[in-house]
C-alpha positions as CSV (number, residue, x, y, z in Angstrom):
1,X,-133.0,-223.5,-14.6
2,X,-129.4,-223.7,-14.7
3,X,-126.6,-220.8,-13.1
4,X,-125.6,-220.0,-16.6
5,X,-129.0,-219.2,-17.8
6,X,-129.6,-217.4,-14.6
7,X,-126.2,-215.0,-15.0
8,X,-127.1,-214.7,-18.3
9,X,-130.7,-213.3,-17.8
10,X,-129.5,-211.2,-14.8
11,X,-126.9,-209.3,-18.0
12,X,-129.2,-208.6,-19.6
13,X,-131.2,-207.0,-17.4
14,X,-128.7,-205.4,-16.6
15,X,-127.5,-203.9,-19.6
16,X,-131.2,-202.4,-20.4
17,X,-130.0,-199.6,-17.7
18,X,-126.7,-199.4,-18.5
19,X,-126.2,-196.1,-17.3
20,X,-128.2,-197.0,-14.1
21,X,-126.0,-199.9,-13.7
22,X,-122.8,-197.7,-14.2
23,X,-123.6,-195.4,-11.1
24,X,-124.4,-197.9,-9.3
25,X,-121.2,-199.9,-9.5
26,X,-119.4,-196.6,-9.2
27,X,-119.5,-196.8,-5.6
28,X,-118.0,-200.3,-5.3
29,X,-115.4,-199.0,-7.3
30,X,-114.8,-196.1,-5.3
31,X,-115.0,-198.1,-2.5
32,X,-112.5,-201.4,-3.7
33,X,-110.0,-198.6,-4.9
34,X,-109.9,-196.6,-1.6
35,X,-109.6,-199.6,0.1
36,X,-106.4,-200.9,-1.6
37,X,-104.7,-197.4,-2.2
38,X,-105.0,-197.2,1.5
39,X,-104.0,-200.6,2.7
40,X,-101.1,-200.0,0.4
41,X,-100.1,-196.6,2.5
42,X,-100.9,-198.4,5.5
43,X,-98.3,-201.1,4.8
44,X,-95.8,-199.4,2.4
45,X,-95.4,-196.9,6.2
46,X,-95.2,-199.8,8.0
47,X,-92.1,-201.8,5.8
48,X,-90.4,-198.5,6.0
49,X,-90.2,-198.4,9.3
50,X,-89.1,-201.7,9.8
51,X,-86.5,-201.3,7.2
52,X,-85.2,-198.1,8.9
53,X,-85.1,-200.1,12.0
54,X,-83.3,-203.3,10.4
55,X,-81.3,-200.1,9.1
56,X,-79.5,-199.0,12.1
57,X,-78.1,-202.5,12.8
58,X,-78.5,-206.4,12.9
59,X,-80.1,-207.7,16.2
60,X,-78.4,-204.3,18.1
61,X,-78.7,-203.2,21.4
62,X,-78.1,-199.7,22.2
63,X,-76.5,-199.5,26.0
64,X,-75.8,-195.6,26.9
65,X,-74.3,-194.2,29.9
66,X,-77.3,-192.9,31.8
67,X,-78.5,-190.0,33.9
68,X,-77.4,-187.9,37.0
69,X,-79.1,-184.9,39.0
70,X,-77.2,-182.3,40.2
71,X,-78.9,-179.6,42.6
72,X,-82.5,-180.8,41.4
73,X,-82.0,-181.2,37.3
74,X,-81.9,-183.9,35.5
75,X,-78.5,-184.0,33.4
76,X,-79.4,-186.3,30.7
77,X,-78.5,-189.1,29.2
78,X,-74.7,-189.6,29.1
79,X,-74.1,-187.6,31.7
80,X,-72.5,-190.3,33.7
81,X,-68.8,-191.5,33.6
82,X,-69.3,-194.7,35.0
83,X,-69.6,-196.6,31.7
84,X,-65.7,-197.7,30.5
85,X,-63.8,-199.9,28.2
86,X,-63.6,-202.7,30.5
87,X,-67.2,-202.8,30.7
88,X,-67.6,-203.4,26.9
89,X,-64.9,-206.7,27.3
90,X,-67.0,-207.6,30.2
91,X,-70.6,-207.4,27.7
92,X,-68.5,-209.7,25.1
93,X,-66.9,-212.6,27.8
94,X,-69.9,-213.1,30.2
95,X,-72.5,-212.3,28.5
96,X,-73.2,-215.4,26.1
97,X,-76.1,-213.8,24.2
98,X,-73.9,-211.1,23.2
99,X,-72.1,-211.7,19.7
100,X,-70.4,-208.6,19.0
101,X,-70.3,-204.9,20.8
102,X,-68.3,-201.5,19.7
103,X,-67.7,-199.0,22.1
104,X,-68.3,-195.4,21.4
105,X,-68.5,-191.5,22.4
106,X,-69.7,-188.5,20.8
107,X,-69.2,-185.2,20.4
108,X,-70.3,-182.2,18.2
109,X,-67.5,-180.1,16.0
110,X,-67.3,-177.6,13.3
111,X,-65.6,-179.2,10.6
112,X,-63.8,-177.0,7.5
113,X,-62.5,-178.2,3.9
114,X,-61.5,-175.2,1.6
115,X,-64.1,-172.3,2.3
116,X,-66.3,-174.4,3.1
117,X,-67.7,-175.4,7.0
118,X,-70.7,-177.6,8.5
119,X,-71.3,-178.8,12.3
120,X,-72.1,-182.4,12.2
121,X,-72.0,-184.8,15.0
122,X,-68.8,-187.0,15.8
123,X,-68.5,-190.2,17.2
124,X,-65.6,-191.9,17.9
125,X,-65.4,-195.8,18.0
126,X,-63.9,-199.3,16.7
127,X,-64.0,-200.6,13.4
128,X,-66.6,-203.8,14.2
129,X,-68.8,-200.6,14.9
130,X,-69.5,-200.9,11.0
131,X,-70.4,-204.7,11.0
132,X,-72.5,-204.2,14.1
133,X,-74.7,-201.5,12.4
134,X,-74.7,-202.7,8.5
135,X,-73.3,-200.1,7.2
136,X,-70.6,-200.1,4.2
137,X,-69.1,-197.6,2.7
138,X,-70.1,-196.6,-0.9
139,X,-66.3,-195.2,-1.4
140,X,-62.8,-196.0,0.7
141,X,-62.9,-198.2,3.8
142,X,-63.3,-197.3,7.4
143,X,-60.2,-196.9,9.8
144,X,-57.8,-199.5,11.1
145,X,-57.0,-201.2,14.9
146,X,-54.3,-199.8,14.4
147,X,-55.6,-196.6,13.5
148,X,-57.5,-197.2,16.1
149,X,-54.6,-198.2,18.6
150,X,-52.5,-195.3,17.5
151,X,-54.7,-192.2,17.2
152,X,-54.7,-191.7,14.6
153,X,-56.1,-188.5,12.6
154,X,-58.4,-190.3,9.9
155,X,-62.1,-190.1,9.7
156,X,-65.1,-192.2,7.5
157,X,-67.9,-189.3,6.7
158,X,-71.7,-189.6,5.7
159,X,-73.4,-188.9,2.9
160,X,-74.6,-185.5,4.4
161,X,-70.8,-184.3,5.1
162,X,-69.7,-185.3,1.8
163,X,-72.8,-183.3,0.1
164,X,-72.4,-179.8,2.4
165,X,-68.4,-180.0,2.4
166,X,-66.9,-181.6,-1.0
167,X,-70.2,-181.4,-3.5
168,X,-68.6,-183.0,-6.5
169,X,-64.4,-183.3,-5.1
170,X,-64.0,-186.3,-4.5
171,X,-63.2,-186.8,-0.9
172,X,-61.0,-189.9,-0.5
173,X,-57.6,-189.1,0.3
174,X,-58.8,-185.4,0.9
175,X,-57.9,-183.6,4.5
176,X,-60.3,-181.9,6.3
177,X,-60.4,-180.0,10.0
178,X,-62.4,-181.1,12.7
179,X,-62.3,-178.4,15.4
180,X,-58.8,-176.9,13.9
181,X,-57.1,-180.8,14.0
182,X,-56.4,-182.4,10.5
183,X,-57.8,-185.3,9.3
184,X,-57.5,-187.7,6.3
185,X,-60.8,-189.1,5.2
186,X,-60.4,-192.5,4.2
187,X,-64.0,-193.7,3.3
188,X,-68.0,-192.2,2.5
189,X,-70.6,-193.9,4.4
190,X,-73.6,-195.2,2.2
191,X,-76.6,-193.2,2.6
192,X,-79.1,-194.5,5.5
193,X,-81.1,-191.6,5.7
194,X,-83.4,-190.7,8.4
195,X,-83.4,-192.5,11.7
196,X,-87.5,-193.9,12.6
197,X,-86.0,-194.3,16.3
198,X,-84.3,-190.8,16.8
199,X,-86.0,-189.0,14.0
200,X,-82.7,-187.5,13.2
201,X,-80.2,-187.8,10.3
202,X,-77.9,-191.0,10.3
203,X,-75.9,-189.6,7.7
204,X,-75.2,-186.1,8.8
205,X,-72.0,-187.5,11.1
206,X,-68.3,-188.4,10.6
207,X,-66.7,-191.6,12.5
208,X,-63.1,-191.6,13.9
209,X,-61.1,-193.9,16.1
210,X,-62.0,-194.1,19.6
211,X,-58.7,-193.2,21.3
212,X,-58.8,-190.1,18.6
213,X,-61.7,-188.6,20.0
214,X,-61.4,-189.2,23.6
215,X,-57.1,-188.4,23.7
216,X,-57.6,-185.1,21.1
217,X,-60.9,-183.8,21.1
218,X,-62.9,-184.0,24.3
219,X,-60.2,-185.5,26.7
220,X,-62.5,-187.9,28.2
221,X,-61.6,-191.3,28.8
222,X,-65.5,-192.9,29.7
223,X,-67.8,-194.4,27.3
224,X,-70.9,-192.6,26.2
225,X,-72.4,-195.9,24.8
226,X,-71.7,-199.1,23.6
227,X,-73.5,-201.3,20.3
228,X,-73.8,-204.6,21.1
229,X,-75.0,-207.0,18.7
230,X,-77.1,-210.2,19.8
231,X,-76.6,-213.7,18.1
232,X,-80.3,-213.2,16.9
233,X,-83.1,-211.2,17.4
234,X,-85.0,-213.9,19.8
235,X,-81.5,-213.6,21.9
236,X,-81.6,-209.9,22.2
237,X,-83.8,-209.9,24.7
238,X,-81.7,-212.3,26.7
239,X,-78.3,-210.5,26.2
240,X,-80.8,-207.2,27.6
241,X,-81.4,-208.6,31.1
242,X,-77.6,-210.1,31.0
243,X,-75.9,-207.2,30.2
244,X,-78.0,-205.3,32.8
245,X,-77.5,-207.6,35.4
246,X,-73.3,-207.5,34.4
247,X,-73.4,-203.9,34.4
248,X,-75.6,-203.3,38.0
249,X,-73.0,-205.8,39.2
250,X,-70.0,-204.2,37.8
251,X,-71.0,-200.6,38.9
252,X,-72.1,-201.9,42.2
253,X,-75.6,-200.6,42.1
254,X,-77.8,-201.8,45.4
255,X,-80.6,-203.6,44.9
256,X,-83.5,-201.1,44.7
257,X,-81.5,-198.0,43.3
258,X,-81.6,-196.7,40.1
259,X,-79.2,-197.8,36.9
260,X,-76.6,-195.5,35.7
261,X,-76.9,-197.0,32.5
262,X,-79.8,-198.1,30.2
263,X,-79.6,-200.3,28.0
264,X,-81.8,-200.4,24.8
265,X,-83.4,-203.1,22.4
266,X,-84.2,-202.5,18.8
267,X,-86.5,-205.8,18.7
268,X,-88.5,-203.9,21.2
269,X,-88.7,-200.7,19.0
270,X,-89.6,-203.0,16.0
271,X,-92.3,-204.2,17.8
272,X,-93.6,-200.9,19.0
273,X,-93.2,-199.7,15.0
274,X,-94.9,-202.6,13.6
275,X,-98.1,-202.8,16.1
276,X,-98.5,-198.9,15.2
277,X,-98.4,-199.9,11.5
278,X,-100.8,-202.1,12.2
279,X,-103.1,-199.9,13.8
280,X,-102.9,-197.1,10.9
281,X,-103.7,-199.8,8.2
282,X,-106.6,-200.8,9.9
283,X,-107.9,-197.0,10.8
284,X,-107.0,-196.4,6.6
285,X,-108.7,-199.6,5.5
286,X,-111.8,-198.6,8.0
287,X,-112.0,-195.2,7.0
288,X,-112.1,-196.3,3.5
289,X,-114.4,-199.4,4.0
290,X,-117.1,-196.9,4.7
291,X,-117.5,-195.9,1.1
292,X,-117.8,-199.5,0.2
293,X,-121.0,-199.8,2.3
294,X,-122.5,-196.6,0.4
295,X,-121.6,-198.4,-2.8
296,X,-123.5,-201.8,-1.0
297,X,-126.4,-199.3,0.2
298,X,-126.7,-198.2,-3.4
299,X,-127.0,-201.4,-5.0
300,X,-129.8,-202.4,-2.5
301,X,-131.6,-199.1,-3.4
302,X,-131.1,-199.9,-7.3
303,X,-132.6,-203.3,-7.1
304,X,-135.2,-202.6,-5.1
305,X,-136.2,-200.2,-7.9
306,X,-135.9,-203.2,-10.4
307,X,-138.2,-205.3,-8.4
308,X,-141.0,-202.6,-8.5
309,X,-140.4,-202.0,-12.4
310,X,-140.3,-206.1,-13.2
311,X,-143.2,-207.0,-10.7
312,X,-145.3,-207.9,-13.8
313,X,-142.3,-209.5,-15.1
314,X,-141.5,-211.8,-11.5
315,X,-145.4,-212.2,-11.7
316,X,-145.3,-214.1,-14.9
317,X,-141.9,-215.9,-14.5
318,X,-144.0,-217.5,-11.6
319,X,-147.1,-218.1,-13.4
320,X,-144.7,-220.2,-16.0
321,X,-143.1,-223.0,-13.2
322,X,-140.5,-220.4,-11.9
323,X,-140.1,-221.0,-7.7
324,X,-139.3,-218.2,-5.1
325,X,-135.5,-219.8,-5.2
326,X,-135.4,-219.4,-8.9
327,X,-136.5,-215.5,-8.3
328,X,-134.5,-215.0,-5.5
329,X,-131.3,-216.4,-7.3
330,X,-131.8,-214.3,-9.8
331,X,-131.9,-211.1,-8.6
332,X,-129.2,-212.1,-5.8
333,X,-126.9,-212.8,-8.8
334,X,-127.9,-209.5,-10.3
335,X,-126.2,-207.8,-7.1
336,X,-123.4,-210.1,-7.2
337,X,-122.5,-209.2,-10.6
338,X,-122.9,-205.4,-10.1
339,X,-120.3,-205.6,-7.5
340,X,-117.5,-207.8,-8.9
341,X,-117.7,-205.9,-11.8
342,X,-117.5,-202.3,-10.1
343,X,-114.6,-204.3,-7.6
344,X,-112.6,-205.6,-10.7
345,X,-113.0,-202.4,-11.9
346,X,-112.0,-200.9,-8.6
347,X,-109.2,-202.9,-8.6
348,X,-107.6,-201.2,-11.7
349,X,-108.5,-198.1,-10.0
350,X,-106.9,-198.5,-6.3
351,X,-103.7,-199.8,-8.4
352,X,-103.5,-196.6,-10.3
353,X,-104.0,-194.3,-7.4
354,X,-101.4,-196.5,-5.7
355,X,-99.2,-196.0,-8.6
356,X,-99.8,-191.7,-8.6
357,X,-99.2,-191.8,-4.3
358,X,-95.9,-192.7,-4.9
359,X,-94.9,-190.3,-8.0
360,X,-96.7,-187.5,-6.3
361,X,-96.1,-187.5,-2.8
362,X,-93.0,-190.0,-2.5
363,X,-94.7,-192.0,0.2
364,X,-94.0,-195.8,-0.1
365,X,-97.2,-198.2,-1.2
366,X,-96.8,-201.2,-0.9
367,X,-99.9,-203.6,-2.9
368,X,-99.4,-207.2,-1.8
369,X,-101.7,-209.8,-3.9
370,X,-103.7,-210.6,-0.5
371,X,-105.0,-207.0,-0.2
372,X,-106.4,-207.8,-3.7
373,X,-108.1,-211.1,-3.3
374,X,-109.5,-209.6,0.2
375,X,-110.7,-206.6,-1.4
376,X,-112.3,-208.6,-4.0
377,X,-114.4,-211.0,-1.8
378,X,-115.3,-208.0,0.1
379,X,-117.1,-206.5,-2.8
380,X,-118.9,-210.5,-3.1
381,X,-119.7,-210.2,0.1
382,X,-121.3,-206.8,-0.4
383,X,-123.5,-207.6,-3.2
384,X,-124.6,-210.5,-1.2
385,X,-125.5,-209.1,2.1
386,X,-127.2,-205.9,0.4
387,X,-128.7,-208.1,-2.7
388,X,-130.0,-210.9,-0.3
389,X,-133.3,-208.4,0.8
390,X,-134.6,-207.1,-2.7
391,X,-134.1,-210.5,-3.8
392,X,-136.3,-211.8,-1.4
393,X,-139.0,-209.1,-1.7
394,X,-138.8,-210.2,-5.3
395,X,-138.9,-213.9,-4.9
396,X,-142.3,-213.2,-1.9
397,X,-144.4,-211.6,-4.2
398,X,-148.0,-213.1,-5.5
399,X,-147.9,-214.0,-8.5
400,X,-151.7,-212.8,-9.0
401,X,-151.0,-209.5,-7.5
402,X,-147.6,-209.2,-9.5
403,X,-149.6,-210.1,-13.1
404,X,-152.1,-207.0,-11.9
405,X,-149.4,-204.5,-11.2
406,X,-149.7,-201.8,-13.6
């Protein structure tokens, strides 16, 4: 008997009990749909974390001032005063893996425009900062190197600051006051959202020339951080080692002594986030796969019932020449057809569930074609695995005893 004939017989057998077949497929439908939706949620979250880290900068390393201990208390990062502008110049000059660098210092400030005010973070830096951070402007432009040289009162603002201070008013060219000092707004930065690394609002910020911050706001000549862009992601690890060795030498740190700075590599953070996303995806897929196993058990149960109900039919087929292999193949194909039909409908269910999750919860969902292929193959494997025992049982029936069965 050829394969097409066996498939036709299997379809007729399943169609005789439509409701039972539909209920049997329901477990596979839910299982495949759940696997696709959960994998989509996991991959979407993983991709979002990677995009957020990529948005922080291009192959970026964050060199920060370290901590000091006073009276037994750790003062936190940024409390040392040893990181200076010449360190940045030395990094560009002596670290081959470093492509660009931007110095910076930070403070907090109360910003006023008209009758509105907003407390935000002030960063003093230089124009190359915007390129290193891959941070374009949605309106206007940033300040220039001449502004840095002249310690000009100019500012580029983040989207959060724009919303809270200016509302519908065009901020470009407007004058706001930072700690009672007037600053002219030159540009509005494109929104970046919440930082995956720091868990803070990247758009709640005002950027001003480094010299302006140091001379007119904080009065501190040292740096709190240096943003460094490596020539490539792979080179960022070499750059991290080069910067560490260079700064230890420049700061006269003895062997075995703690650094008075730290170097954070965003590539490490991306790897950690990617691993966390992979674990979460596998966890979600494992939980969803339980429903596929339950669906497979349902197929086995129904196929065993079907073998019992069709004992005389099996005996008659074997009496007229059907072999054990023919009978086993027939019942195995019935199980595979059930699982494949359920898997096909489950794909549509999973895609629909992914869309609903995105629309209602706002979670990013990424369903790749490979996930759909894996779900179909897995549903087929479930049909073969759970259909084998009933098919084998049917094939091993004694034809004479089967014909006597009532």
